[in-house]
The first five atom37 places (N, CA, C, CB, O) and aatype in JSON, in Angstrom:
{
  "aatype": [12, 1, 9, 8, 6, 10, 0, 0, 9, 19, 19, 0, 0, 9, 10, 7, 0, 3, 0, 10, 19, 8, 19, 18, 17, 12, 16, 7, 1, 16, 17, 14, 0, 14, 3, 16, 1, 16, 10, 15, 5, 12, 19, 10, 2, 13, 6, 19, 14, 13, 16, 14, 1, 19, 10, 0, 14, 9, 19, 10, 9, 10, 19, 0, 7, 0, 16, 0, 19, 10, 0, 1, 0, 7, 5, 10, 7, 7, 17, 10, 14, 7, 17, 9, 0, 16, 0, 7, 15, 0, 0, 19, 0, 19, 7, 0, 10, 10, 1, 7, 7, 0, 7, 9, 19, 17, 0, 10, 7, 9, 7, 0, 3, 1, 2, 15, 0, 13, 18, 1, 10, 2, 10, 16, 0, 18, 16, 14, 12, 4, 10, 9, 10, 4, 7, 0, 0, 16, 9, 19, 16, 19],
  "atom_mask": [
    [1, 1, 1, 1, 1],
    [1, 1, 1, 1, 1],
    [1, 1, 1, 1, 1],
    [1, 1, 1, 1, 1],
    [1, 1, 1, 1, 1],
    [1, 1, 1, 1, 1],
    [1, 1, 1, 1, 1],
    [1, 1, 1, 1, 1],
    [1, 1, 1, 1, 1],
    [1, 1, 1, 1, 1],
    [1, 1, 1, 1, 1],
    [1, 1, 1, 1, 1],
    [1, 1, 1, 1, 1],
    [1, 1, 1, 1, 1],
    [1, 1, 1, 1, 1],
    [1, 1, 1, 0, 1],
    [1, 1, 1, 1, 1],
    [1, 1, 1, 1, 1],
    [1, 1, 1, 1, 1],
    [1, 1, 1, 1, 1],
    [1, 1, 1, 1, 1],
    [1, 1, 1, 1, 1],
    [1, 1, 1, 1, 1],
    [1, 1, 1, 1, 1],
    [1, 1, 1, 1, 1],
    [1, 1, 1, 1, 1],
    [1, 1, 1, 1, 1],
    [1, 1, 1, 0, 1],
    [1, 1, 1, 1, 1],
    [1, 1, 1, 1, 1],
    [1, 1, 1, 1, 1],
    [1, 1, 1, 1, 1],
    [1, 1, 1, 1, 1],
    [1, 1, 1, 1, 1],
    [1, 1, 1, 1, 1],
    [1, 1, 1, 1, 1],
    [1, 1, 1, 1, 1],
    [1, 1, 1, 1, 1],
    [1, 1, 1, 1, 1],
    [1, 1, 1, 1, 1],
    [1, 1, 1, 1, 1],
    [1, 1, 1, 1, 1],
    [1, 1, 1, 1, 1],
    [1, 1, 1, 1, 1],
    [1, 1, 1, 1, 1],
    [1, 1, 1, 1, 1],
    [1, 1, 1, 1, 1],
    [1, 1, 1, 1, 1],
    [1, 1, 1, 1, 1],
    [1, 1, 1, 1, 1],
    [1, 1, 1, 1, 1],
    [1, 1, 1, 1, 1],
    [1, 1, 1, 1, 1],
    [1, 1, 1, 1, 1],
    [1, 1, 1, 1, 1],
    [1, 1, 1, 1, 1],
    [1, 1, 1, 1, 1],
    [1, 1, 1, 1, 1],
    [1, 1, 1, 1, 1],
    [1, 1, 1, 1, 1],
    [1, 1, 1, 1, 1],
    [1, 1, 1, 1, 1],
    [1, 1, 1, 1, 1],
    [1, 1, 1, 1, 1],
    [1, 1, 1, 0, 1],
    [1, 1, 1, 1, 1],
    [1, 1, 1, 1, 1],
    [1, 1, 1, 1, 1],
    [1, 1, 1, 1, 1],
    [1, 1, 1, 1, 1],
    [1, 1, 1, 1, 1],
    [1, 1, 1, 1, 1],
    [1, 1, 1, 1, 1],
    [1, 1, 1, 0, 1],
    [1, 1, 1, 1, 1],
    [1, 1, 1, 1, 1],
    [1, 1, 1, 0, 1],
    [1, 1, 1, 0, 1],
    [1, 1, 1, 1, 1],
    [1, 1, 1, 1, 1],
    [1, 1, 1, 1, 1],
    [1, 1, 1, 0, 1],
    [1, 1, 1, 1, 1],
    [1, 1, 1, 1, 1],
    [1, 1, 1, 1, 1],
    [1, 1, 1, 1, 1],
    [1, 1, 1, 1, 1],
    [1, 1, 1, 0, 1],
    [1, 1, 1, 1, 1],
    [1, 1, 1, 1, 1],
    [1, 1, 1, 1, 1],
    [1, 1, 1, 1, 1],
    [1, 1, 1, 1, 1],
    [1, 1, 1, 1, 1],
    [1, 1, 1, 0, 1],
    [1, 1, 1, 1, 1],
    [1, 1, 1, 1, 1],
    [1, 1, 1, 1, 1],
    [1, 1, 1, 1, 1],
    [1, 1, 1, 0, 1],
    [1, 1, 1, 0, 1],
    [1, 1, 1, 1, 1],
    [1, 1, 1, 0, 1],
    [1, 1, 1, 1, 1],
    [1, 1, 1, 1, 1],
    [1, 1, 1, 1, 1],
    [1, 1, 1, 1, 1],
    [1, 1, 1, 1, 1],
    [1, 1, 1, 0, 1],
    [1, 1, 1, 1, 1],
    [1, 1, 1, 0, 1],
    [1, 1, 1, 1, 1],
    [1, 1, 1, 1, 1],
    [1, 1, 1, 1, 1],
    [1, 1, 1, 1, 1],
    [1, 1, 1, 1, 1],
    [1, 1, 1, 1, 1],
    [1, 1, 1, 1, 1],
    [1, 1, 1, 1, 1],
    [1, 1, 1, 1, 1],
    [1, 1, 1, 1, 1],
    [1, 1, 1, 1, 1],
    [1, 1, 1, 1, 1],
    [1, 1, 1, 1, 1],
    [1, 1, 1, 1, 1],
    [1, 1, 1, 1, 1],
    [1, 1, 1, 1, 1],
    [1, 1, 1, 1, 1],
    [1, 1, 1, 1, 1],
    [1, 1, 1, 1, 1],
    [1, 1, 1, 1, 1],
    [1, 1, 1, 1, 1],
    [1, 1, 1, 1, 1],
    [1, 1, 1, 1, 1],
    [1, 1, 1, 0, 1],
    [1, 1, 1, 1, 1],
    [1, 1, 1, 1, 1],
    [1, 1, 1, 1, 1],
    [1, 1, 1, 1, 1],
    [1, 1, 1, 1, 1],
    [1, 1, 1, 1, 1],
    [1, 1, 1, 1, 1]
  ],
  "atom_positions": [
    [[14.38, 1.16, 20.95], [14.06, 1.54, 19.57], [13.24, 2.83, 19.61], [13.27, 0.4, 18.84], [12.29, 2.96, 20.38]],
    [[13.64, 3.78, 18.78], [12.94, 5.06, 18.73], [11.68, 4.96, 17.88], [13.86, 6.15, 18.18], [11.54, 4.05, 17.06]],
    [[10.77, 5.9, 18.08], [9.45, 5.85, 17.44], [9.55, 5.87, 15.91], [8.6, 7.01, 17.92], [8.79, 5.17, 15.25]],
    [[10.46, 6.66, 15.35], [10.55, 6.72, 13.89], [11.1, 5.41, 13.31], [11.44, 7.9, 13.45], [10.76, 5.03, 12.19]],
    [[11.93, 4.72, 14.07], [12.42, 3.41, 13.62], [11.29, 2.38, 13.65], [13.59, 2.94, 14.5], [11.16, 1.58, 12.71]],
    [[10.5, 2.39, 14.7], [9.35, 1.48, 14.8], [8.33, 1.79, 13.69], [8.7, 1.59, 16.19], [7.79, 0.88, 13.07]],
    [[8.08, 3.07, 13.46], [7.15, 3.47, 12.4], [7.65, 2.98, 11.04], [6.96, 5.01, 12.39], [6.86, 2.52, 10.21]],
    [[8.95, 3.09, 10.8], [9.52, 2.63, 9.53], [9.35, 1.12, 9.36], [11.02, 3.0, 9.45], [9.06, 0.65, 8.26]],
    [[9.53, 0.39, 10.43], [9.36, -1.07, 10.36], [7.9, -1.42, 10.08], [9.83, -1.74, 11.67], [7.62, -2.34, 9.31]],
    [[6.98, -0.7, 10.69], [5.55, -0.94, 10.43], [5.24, -0.67, 8.95], [4.66, -0.03, 11.34], [4.58, -1.49, 8.3]],
    [[5.71, 0.46, 8.43], [5.46, 0.79, 7.02], [6.08, -0.25, 6.1], [6.02, 2.19, 6.69], [5.42, -0.74, 5.18]],
    [[7.32, -0.6, 6.34], [8.0, -1.58, 5.49], [7.32, -2.94, 5.55], [9.47, -1.71, 5.9], [7.23, -3.63, 4.53]],
    [[6.85, -3.33, 6.73], [6.16, -4.62, 6.86], [4.85, -4.62, 6.06], [5.88, -4.92, 8.35], [4.54, -5.6, 5.38]],
    [[4.09, -3.55, 6.14], [2.83, -3.47, 5.41], [3.08, -3.45, 3.91], [2.03, -2.21, 5.83], [2.45, -4.19, 3.16]],
    [[4.01, -2.6, 3.47], [4.31, -2.52, 2.04], [4.92, -3.83, 1.53], [5.27, -1.36, 1.75], [4.61, -4.26, 0.42]],
    [[5.77, -4.45, 2.33], [6.37, -5.72, 1.95], [5.33, -6.83, 1.83], [0.0, 0.0, 0.0], [5.37, -7.61, 0.88]],
    [[4.41, -6.9, 2.78], [3.34, -7.9, 2.71], [2.47, -7.66, 1.47], [2.48, -7.86, 3.99], [2.08, -8.61, 0.79]],
    [[2.18, -6.4, 1.19], [1.39, -6.07, 0.0], [2.13, -6.49, -1.27], [1.06, -4.56, -0.03], [1.53, -7.02, -2.2]],
    [[3.43, -6.24, -1.31], [4.23, -6.65, -2.46], [4.19, -8.17, -2.64], [5.7, -6.17, -2.29], [4.07, -8.66, -3.77]],
    [[4.29, -8.91, -1.55], [4.25, -10.37, -1.64], [2.9, -10.87, -2.16], [4.54, -10.99, -0.27], [2.85, -11.83, -2.93]],
    [[1.82, -10.23, -1.74], [0.49, -10.6, -2.26], [0.43, -10.35, -3.76], [-0.63, -9.8, -1.54], [-0.11, -11.17, -4.5]],
    [[0.98, -9.23, -4.21], [0.99, -8.93, -5.65], [1.86, -9.92, -6.42], [1.49, -7.5, -5.9], [1.52, -10.3, -7.55]],
    [[2.97, -10.35, -5.84], [3.81, -11.37, -6.48], [3.03, -12.68, -6.58], [5.14, -11.58, -5.68], [3.09, -13.37, -7.6]],
    [[2.31, -13.02, -5.53], [1.46, -14.21, -5.55], [0.45, -14.14, -6.69], [0.74, -14.38, -4.21], [0.27, -15.11, -7.42]],
    [[-0.2, -12.98, -6.84], [-1.17, -12.82, -7.91], [-0.51, -12.89, -9.29], [-1.9, -11.49, -7.76], [-1.15, -13.3, -10.25]],
    [[0.76, -12.51, -9.38], [1.47, -12.6, -10.66], [1.63, -14.05, -11.12], [2.84, -11.94, -10.55], [1.86, -14.3, -12.31]],
    [[1.51, -14.99, -10.21], [1.62, -16.4, -10.57], [0.34, -16.92, -11.23], [1.92, -17.23, -9.33], [0.31, -18.05, -11.71]],
    [[-0.7, -16.09, -11.26], [-1.96, -16.5, -11.85], [-3.0, -16.95, -10.83], [0.0, 0.0, 0.0], [-4.15, -17.21, -11.17]],
    [[-2.59, -17.04, -9.6], [-3.53, -17.41, -8.55], [-4.39, -16.2, -8.2], [-2.8, -17.95, -7.29], [-3.96, -15.06, -8.37]],
    [[-5.6, -16.46, -7.7], [-6.53, -15.35, -7.47], [-7.05, -15.29, -6.05], [-7.69, -15.47, -8.41], [-7.99, -14.54, -5.77]],
    [[-6.45, -16.05, -5.13], [-6.91, -15.98, -3.75], [-6.92, -14.52, -3.31], [-6.01, -16.83, -2.81], [-5.97, -13.8, -3.6]],
    [[-7.93, -14.08, -2.63], [-9.03, -14.82, -2.02], [-10.29, -14.91, -2.88], [-9.38, -14.19, -0.72], [-11.35, -15.25, -2.37]],
    [[-10.19, -14.64, -4.13], [-11.34, -14.67, -5.03], [-11.27, -15.91, -5.93], [-11.39, -13.38, -5.89], [-10.2, -16.51, -6.08]],
    [[-12.4, -16.29, -6.52], [-12.4, -17.47, -7.39], [-11.82, -17.21, -8.78], [-13.79, -17.99, -7.53], [-11.41, -18.16, -9.46]],
    [[-11.77, -15.94, -9.23], [-11.27, -15.62, -10.56], [-10.76, -14.18, -10.58], [-12.38, -15.83, -11.64], [-10.99, -13.42, -9.64]],
    [[-10.08, -13.81, -11.68], [-9.45, -12.47, -11.75], [-10.49, -11.35, -11.81], [-8.53, -12.38, -12.98], [-10.25, -10.27, -11.27]],
    [[-11.62, -11.6, -12.45], [-12.65, -10.56, -12.51], [-13.16, -10.23, -11.1], [-13.83, -11.0, -13.41], [-13.26, -9.06, -10.72]],
    [[-13.48, -11.26, -10.34], [-13.96, -11.07, -8.97], [-12.87, -10.44, -8.1], [-14.41, -12.41, -8.36], [-13.15, -9.54, -7.31]],
    [[-11.65, -10.9, -8.26], [-10.52, -10.33, -7.51], [-10.38, -8.85, -7.8], [-9.22, -11.06, -7.84], [-10.22, -8.04, -6.88]],
    [[-10.43, -8.49, -9.06], [-10.29, -7.1, -9.45], [-11.41, -6.24, -8.85], [-10.3, -6.97, -10.98], [-11.15, -5.15, -8.34]],
    [[-12.62, -6.72, -8.89], [-13.76, -5.99, -8.31], [-13.6, -5.87, -6.8], [-15.09, -6.69, -8.65], [-13.91, -4.83, -6.23]],
    [[-13.12, -6.93, -6.16], [-12.98, -6.94, -4.72], [-11.87, -5.99, -4.25], [-12.7, -8.35, -4.23], [-12.01, -5.32, -3.23]],
    [[-10.78, -5.95, -4.99], [-9.61, -5.17, -4.57], [-9.66, -3.73, -5.06], [-8.34, -5.83, -5.06], [-9.26, -2.81, -4.35]],
    [[-10.17, -3.53, -6.29], [-10.07, -2.21, -6.92], [-11.41, -1.53, -7.21], [-9.32, -2.33, -8.19], [-11.46, -0.34, -7.49]],
    [[-12.49, -2.29, -7.14], [-13.82, -1.76, -7.45], [-14.04, -1.54, -8.94], [-14.04, -0.46, -6.7], [-15.0, -0.88, -9.34]],
    [[-13.16, -2.07, -9.76], [-13.34, -2.07, -11.22], [-12.45, -3.17, -11.79], [-12.98, -0.67, -11.85], [-11.59, -3.72, -11.1]],
    [[-12.67, -3.49, -13.04], [-11.97, -4.62, -13.64], [-10.65, -4.21, -14.28], [-12.85, -5.3, -14.67], [-10.59, -3.3, -15.11]],
    [[-9.59, -4.89, -13.86], [-8.24, -4.69, -14.39], [-7.6, -6.07, -14.53], [-7.37, -3.74, -13.44], [-7.83, -6.93, -13.68]],
    [[-6.82, -6.3, -15.56], [-6.17, -7.61, -15.68], [-5.08, -7.78, -14.61], [-5.57, -7.79, -17.09], [-4.29, -6.87, -14.37]],
    [[-5.06, -8.93, -13.99], [-4.03, -9.23, -13.0], [-2.9, -9.99, -13.69], [-4.62, -10.05, -11.81], [-2.7, -11.18, -13.47]],
    [[-2.16, -9.26, -14.53], [-1.07, -9.84, -15.3], [0.25, -9.27, -14.78], [-1.25, -9.54, -16.83], [0.26, -8.23, -14.13]],
    [[1.35, -9.96, -15.06], [2.65, -9.43, -14.65], [2.92, -8.01, -15.16], [3.75, -10.35, -15.13], [3.55, -7.21, -14.47]],
    [[2.44, -7.71, -16.35], [2.64, -6.37, -16.92], [1.99, -5.28, -16.04], [2.06, -6.31, -18.34], [2.5, -4.17, -15.95]],
    [[0.88, -5.62, -15.4], [0.18, -4.69, -14.52], [0.75, -4.76, -13.1], [-1.33, -4.99, -14.5], [0.94, -3.73, -12.45]],
    [[1.03, -5.97, -12.63], [1.41, -6.16, -11.23], [2.88, -5.88, -10.93], [1.09, -7.56, -10.83], [3.2, -5.41, -9.84]],
    [[3.78, -6.16, -11.87], [5.22, -5.97, -11.6], [5.56, -4.53, -11.24], [6.03, -6.39, -12.82], [6.32, -4.32, -10.3]],
    [[5.04, -3.52, -11.94], [5.34, -2.14, -11.53], [4.82, -1.82, -10.12], [4.74, -1.15, -12.53], [5.44, -1.06, -9.38]],
    [[3.69, -2.41, -9.76], [3.16, -2.19, -8.41], [4.1, -2.78, -7.38], [1.75, -2.81, -8.28], [4.38, -2.15, -6.36]],
    [[4.59, -3.99, -7.64], [5.54, -4.63, -6.72], [6.79, -3.76, -6.58], [5.92, -6.04, -7.22], [7.28, -3.55, -5.47]],
    [[7.31, -3.26, -7.69], [8.51, -2.4, -7.63], [8.26, -1.13, -6.83], [8.97, -2.03, -9.04], [9.12, -0.71, -6.05]],
    [[7.11, -0.52, -7.02], [6.77, 0.7, -6.27], [6.67, 0.4, -4.77], [5.44, 1.29, -6.78], [7.17, 1.17, -3.95]],
    [[6.03, -0.71, -4.42], [5.9, -1.06, -3.01], [7.26, -1.33, -2.37], [5.0, -2.29, -2.87], [7.52, -0.88, -1.25]],
    [[8.12, -2.06, -3.07], [9.46, -2.36, -2.54], [10.29, -1.08, -2.44], [10.18, -3.4, -3.44], [11.01, -0.87, -1.46]],
    [[10.2, -0.22, -3.45], [10.93, 1.05, -3.41], [10.46, 1.91, -2.25], [10.77, 1.82, -4.73], [11.28, 2.54, -1.57]],
    [[9.16, 1.95, -2.02], [8.63, 2.73, -0.89], [9.12, 2.19, 0.44], [0.0, 0.0, 0.0], [9.53, 2.96, 1.31]],
    [[9.08, 0.87, 0.61], [9.55, 0.26, 1.85], [11.04, 0.54, 2.05], [9.3, -1.26, 1.84], [11.48, 0.84, 3.16]],
    [[11.81, 0.45, 0.98], [13.25, 0.72, 1.05], [13.52, 2.16, 1.44], [13.92, 0.41, -0.29], [14.36, 2.43, 2.29]],
    [[12.81, 3.09, 0.83], [13.0, 4.52, 1.14], [12.69, 4.81, 2.6], [12.11, 5.39, 0.23], [13.42, 5.54, 3.26]],
    [[11.59, 4.24, 3.1], [11.21, 4.51, 4.49], [12.24, 3.92, 5.45], [9.8, 3.92, 4.79], [12.61, 4.57, 6.43]],
    [[12.69, 2.71, 5.18], [13.71, 2.13, 6.05], [15.02, 2.92, 5.99], [13.97, 0.67, 5.67], [15.68, 3.11, 7.01]],
    [[15.38, 3.37, 4.8], [16.6, 4.19, 4.66], [16.47, 5.5, 5.4], [16.9, 4.45, 3.19], [17.41, 5.94, 6.06]],
    [[15.31, 6.14, 5.3], [15.08, 7.41, 5.98], [15.21, 7.25, 7.49], [13.69, 7.96, 5.62], [15.67, 8.17, 8.17]],
    [[14.81, 6.1, 8.01], [14.91, 5.84, 9.45], [16.29, 5.34, 9.86], [13.86, 4.82, 9.88], [16.52, 5.02, 11.03]],
    [[17.22, 5.28, 8.89], [18.58, 4.87, 9.21], [18.74, 3.38, 9.4], [0.0, 0.0, 0.0], [19.69, 2.94, 10.05]],
    [[17.84, 2.58, 8.84], [17.87, 1.14, 9.04], [18.63, 0.38, 7.94], [16.47, 0.62, 9.12], [18.75, -0.84, 8.01]],
    [[19.14, 1.1, 6.91], [19.81, 0.42, 5.8], [21.25, 0.84, 5.61], [19.05, 0.66, 4.53], [21.82, 0.65, 4.54]],
    [[21.84, 1.41, 6.62], [23.26, 1.69, 6.57], [23.69, 2.91, 5.77], [0.0, 0.0, 0.0], [24.89, 3.08, 5.54]],
    [[22.8, 3.75, 5.36], [23.16, 5.0, 4.72], [23.62, 4.91, 3.28], [0.0, 0.0, 0.0], [24.23, 5.86, 2.79]],
    [[23.36, 3.82, 2.57], [23.79, 3.7, 1.17], [22.91, 4.48, 0.21], [23.81, 2.25, 0.76], [23.33, 4.79, -0.91]],
    [[21.7, 4.81, 0.63], [20.78, 5.56, -0.22], [20.9, 7.04, 0.14], [19.31, 5.06, -0.05], [20.8, 7.4, 1.31]],
    [[21.11, 7.92, -0.86], [21.21, 9.36, -0.54], [20.01, 9.84, 0.27], [21.32, 10.18, -1.84], [18.87, 9.43, 0.04]],
    [[20.28, 10.7, 1.22], [19.24, 11.18, 2.14], [18.05, 11.81, 1.46], [0.0, 0.0, 0.0], [16.92, 11.62, 1.89]],
    [[18.3, 12.57, 0.4], [17.17, 13.26, -0.24], [16.26, 12.25, -0.94], [17.69, 14.3, -1.26], [15.05, 12.48, -1.03]],
    [[16.8, 11.14, -1.44], [15.97, 10.12, -2.06], [15.13, 9.41, -1.0], [16.85, 9.09, -2.84], [13.94, 9.17, -1.21]],
    [[15.74, 9.09, 0.13], [15.01, 8.45, 1.21], [13.9, 9.37, 1.73], [15.96, 8.07, 2.35], [12.78, 8.91, 1.99]],
    [[14.19, 10.64, 1.87], [13.19, 11.6, 2.34], [12.06, 11.74, 1.33], [13.83, 12.96, 2.62], [10.89, 11.7, 1.69]],
    [[12.4, 11.92, 0.06], [11.38, 12.06, -0.98], [10.54, 10.78, -1.08], [12.04, 12.37, -2.35], [9.32, 10.85, -1.23]],
    [[11.18, 9.63, -1.0], [10.43, 8.37, -1.07], [9.49, 8.2, 0.12], [0.0, 0.0, 0.0], [8.36, 7.75, -0.05]],
    [[9.96, 8.55, 1.31], [9.11, 8.46, 2.5], [7.92, 9.41, 2.4], [9.93, 8.76, 3.77], [6.8, 9.07, 2.76]],
    [[8.19, 10.61, 1.91], [7.11, 11.58, 1.73], [6.11, 11.09, 0.69], [7.68, 12.95, 1.31], [4.91, 11.27, 0.85]],
    [[6.61, 10.47, -0.38], [5.73, 9.92, -1.41], [4.83, 8.82, -0.84], [6.56, 9.37, -2.6], [3.65, 8.74, -1.18]],
    [[5.38, 7.98, 0.02], [4.58, 6.94, 0.66], [3.49, 7.59, 1.51], [5.47, 6.01, 1.53], [2.33, 7.17, 1.46]],
    [[3.85, 8.6, 2.29], [2.86, 9.27, 3.15], [1.76, 9.92, 2.32], [3.55, 10.33, 4.03], [0.58, 9.78, 2.64]],
    [[2.14, 10.63, 1.26], [1.15, 11.31, 0.41], [0.27, 10.29, -0.32], [1.85, 12.24, -0.6], [-0.95, 10.45, -0.38]],
    [[0.89, 9.26, -0.87], [0.13, 8.23, -1.57], [-0.88, 7.55, -0.65], [0.0, 0.0, 0.0], [-2.02, 7.33, -1.04]],
    [[-0.45, 7.23, 0.55], [-1.34, 6.59, 1.51], [-2.45, 7.54, 1.94], [-0.56, 6.12, 2.74], [-3.59, 7.12, 2.14]],
    [[-2.13, 8.83, 2.07], [-3.14, 9.82, 2.42], [-4.19, 9.94, 1.32], [-2.49, 11.18, 2.68], [-5.39, 10.0, 1.6]],
    [[-3.74, 9.98, 0.08], [-4.68, 10.07, -1.05], [-5.58, 8.85, -1.11], [-3.92, 10.23, -2.38], [-6.79, 8.97, -1.29]],
    [[-4.99, 7.66, -0.96], [-5.81, 6.44, -0.99], [-6.75, 6.4, 0.22], [-4.91, 5.18, -1.0], [-7.9, 5.99, 0.09]],
    [[-6.26, 6.82, 1.37], [-7.11, 6.86, 2.56], [-8.27, 7.84, 2.39], [0.0, 0.0, 0.0], [-9.39, 7.56, 2.79]],
    [[-7.98, 8.99, 1.78], [-9.05, 9.97, 1.51], [-10.09, 9.43, 0.55], [0.0, 0.0, 0.0], [-11.29, 9.6, 0.76]],
    [[-9.62, 8.77, -0.51], [-10.55, 8.14, -1.45], [-11.37, 7.07, -0.73], [-9.8, 7.52, -2.65], [-12.56, 6.92, -0.99]],
    [[-10.73, 6.35, 0.16], [-11.43, 5.31, 0.91], [-12.53, 5.88, 1.79], [0.0, 0.0, 0.0], [-13.58, 5.26, 1.95]],
    [[-12.3, 7.04, 2.35], [-13.34, 7.7, 3.15], [-14.53, 8.07, 2.27], [-12.77, 8.96, 3.85], [-15.68, 7.9, 2.67]],
    [[-14.25, 8.58, 1.08], [-15.33, 8.91, 0.14], [-16.12, 7.65, -0.2], [-14.76, 9.55, -1.16], [-17.35, 7.66, -0.18]],
    [[-15.41, 6.54, -0.51], [-16.09, 5.29, -0.82], [-16.87, 4.77, 0.39], [-15.09, 4.24, -1.29], [-17.95, 4.2, 0.23]],
    [[-16.33, 4.96, 1.6], [-17.02, 4.52, 2.82], [-18.33, 5.25, 3.0], [-16.13, 4.73, 4.05], [-19.27, 4.73, 3.61]],
    [[-18.41, 6.47, 2.48], [-19.66, 7.23, 2.53], [-20.67, 6.75, 1.49], [-19.37, 8.71, 2.32], [-21.79, 7.24, 1.43]],
    [[-20.26, 5.79, 0.69], [-21.15, 5.22, -0.32], [-21.08, 5.92, -1.66], [0.0, 0.0, 0.0], [-21.88, 5.63, -2.55]],
    [[-20.14, 6.83, -1.83], [-19.98, 7.54, -3.09], [-19.04, 6.75, -3.98], [-19.45, 8.99, -2.86], [-17.85, 6.62, -3.66]],
    [[-19.54, 6.22, -5.07], [-18.72, 5.48, -6.01], [-18.46, 4.03, -5.63], [0.0, 0.0, 0.0], [-17.67, 3.36, -6.29]],
    [[-19.12, 3.54, -4.6], [-18.95, 2.15, -4.21], [-20.29, 1.6, -3.73], [-17.87, 2.01, -3.09], [-21.0, 2.24, -2.95]],
    [[-20.64, 0.43, -4.22], [-21.87, -0.24, -3.81], [-21.72, -0.74, -2.38], [-22.22, -1.42, -4.78], [-20.82, -1.53, -2.09]],
    [[-22.58, -0.3, -1.5], [-22.5, -0.66, -0.08], [-22.66, -2.17, 0.16], [-23.56, 0.08, 0.7], [-22.33, -2.65, 1.24]],
    [[-23.14, -2.89, -0.82], [-23.32, -4.34, -0.68], [-22.17, -5.14, -1.27], [-24.62, -4.77, -1.34], [-22.21, -6.37, -1.27]],
    [[-21.15, -4.47, -1.77], [-20.04, -5.17, -2.44], [-18.95, -5.58, -1.45], [-19.44, -4.27, -3.52], [-18.81, -5.03, -0.36]],
    [[-18.18, -6.58, -1.88], [-17.01, -7.0, -1.08], [-16.01, -5.86, -0.99], [-16.34, -8.26, -1.7], [-15.38, -5.67, 0.05]],
    [[-15.85, -5.11, -2.08], [-14.93, -3.97, -2.05], [-15.31, -2.99, -0.96], [-14.91, -3.27, -3.41], [-14.44, -2.52, -0.22]],
    [[-16.59, -2.66, -0.84], [-17.04, -1.7, 0.16], [-16.66, -2.18, 1.56], [-18.58, -1.49, 0.06], [-16.12, -1.41, 2.35]],
    [[-16.94, -3.44, 1.86], [-16.63, -3.97, 3.19], [-15.12, -4.0, 3.44], [-17.21, -5.37, 3.34], [-14.67, -3.64, 4.53]],
    [[-14.35, -4.44, 2.44], [-12.89, -4.48, 2.62], [-12.31, -3.08, 2.72], [-12.24, -5.23, 1.46], [-11.39, -2.85, 3.51]],
    [[-12.83, -2.15, 1.94], [-12.38, -0.77, 2.01], [-12.61, -0.2, 3.4], [-13.1, 0.09, 0.96], [-11.74, 0.45, 3.97]],
    [[-13.79, -0.45, 3.94], [-14.17, 0.11, 5.23], [-13.39, -0.51, 6.39], [-15.65, -0.08, 5.46], [-13.0, 0.19, 7.32]],
    [[-13.15, -1.82, 6.32], [-12.53, -2.51, 7.44], [-11.02, -2.7, 7.34], [-13.16, -3.84, 7.6], [-10.34, -2.86, 8.35]],
    [[-10.47, -2.69, 6.12], [-9.04, -2.97, 5.96], [-8.3, -1.9, 5.17], [-8.86, -4.3, 5.28], [-7.36, -1.3, 5.7]],
    [[-8.7, -1.66, 3.93], [-7.91, -0.79, 3.05], [-7.75, 0.62, 3.61], [-8.54, -0.73, 1.69], [-6.63, 1.11, 3.73]],
    [[-8.86, 1.27, 3.94], [-8.78, 2.66, 4.4], [-8.06, 2.78, 5.74], [-10.18, 3.26, 4.51], [-7.17, 3.62, 5.87]],
    [[-8.42, 1.98, 6.75], [-7.66, 2.1, 8.01], [-6.15, 1.85, 7.82], [-8.21, 1.12, 9.04], [-5.32, 2.54, 8.42]],
    [[-5.81, 0.86, 6.99], [-4.4, 0.55, 6.76], [-3.69, 1.72, 6.09], [-4.25, -0.71, 5.91], [-2.56, 2.05, 6.45]],
    [[-4.35, 2.35, 5.13], [-3.74, 3.5, 4.46], [-3.54, 4.66, 5.41], [-4.59, 3.94, 3.29], [-2.53, 5.36, 5.33]],
    [[-4.48, 4.89, 6.31], [-4.34, 5.99, 7.26], [-3.22, 5.7, 8.26], [-5.66, 6.23, 8.0], [-2.49, 6.61, 8.66]],
    [[-3.07, 4.44, 8.67], [-1.95, 4.04, 9.52], [-0.64, 4.24, 8.77], [-2.09, 2.58, 9.97], [0.32, 4.78, 9.32]],
    [[-0.59, 3.81, 7.5], [0.6, 3.99, 6.68], [0.96, 5.47, 6.56], [0.39, 3.38, 5.28], [2.13, 5.84, 6.69]],
    [[-0.04, 6.3, 6.32], [0.22, 7.74, 6.19], [0.83, 8.3, 7.46], [-1.08, 8.48, 5.86], [1.83, 9.02, 7.41]],
    [[0.22, 7.97, 8.6], [0.75, 8.48, 9.87], [2.16, 8.0, 10.15], [0.0, 0.0, 0.0], [3.03, 8.78, 10.55]],
    [[2.4, 6.71, 9.94], [3.72, 6.15, 10.22], [4.78, 6.71, 9.26], [3.69, 4.63, 10.13], [5.88, 7.05, 9.68]],
    [[4.44, 6.81, 7.96], [5.39, 7.36, 6.99], [5.65, 8.85, 7.26], [4.85, 7.17, 5.55], [6.75, 9.33, 7.02]],
    [[4.65, 9.55, 7.76], [4.86, 10.96, 8.1], [5.82, 11.09, 9.28], [3.52, 11.65, 8.43], [6.69, 11.96, 9.28]],
    [[5.67, 10.23, 10.26], [6.6, 10.23, 11.42], [8.03, 10.0, 10.92], [6.2, 9.12, 12.46], [8.95, 10.68, 11.36]],
    [[8.2, 9.05, 10.02], [9.54, 8.76, 9.5], [10.07, 9.94, 8.69], [9.51, 7.48, 8.64], [11.24, 10.31, 8.83]],
    [[9.24, 10.52, 7.85], [9.68, 11.6, 6.97], [10.08, 12.83, 7.77], [8.58, 11.97, 5.98], [11.1, 13.46, 7.47]],
    [[9.3, 13.16, 8.76], [9.55, 14.38, 9.55], [10.62, 14.09, 10.58], [8.24, 14.88, 10.24], [10.99, 14.98, 11.36]]
  ]
}
């Protein structure tokens, strides 16, 4: 297996797992938090309703990104036009870079309470994952 194929599988697995978590939240469940307010603060650092109207577009974006990256790496049989796969892979890389950059700012304590669950999750999971996603999606795109 070549490196860009492995990178595409890593990106698709991360985006797919994220999509599944969002689908789970669409059912009204709030794991790992006790309620939607706490979940929103933990995941986003501000309050947003965890309703299908909010979550469904996120799921679609995550699935579209995973599909584009896999198509760009030649893992889906070539049914998606090359320029769409390339643009989608680049969008995943740029989006992950922007989120990773914001995460670095928050890790410095700017705009995030250092004692919050969001701060700890951002520092240990969200930001590193986004930087990995950016690197892997860039490998696939280029």
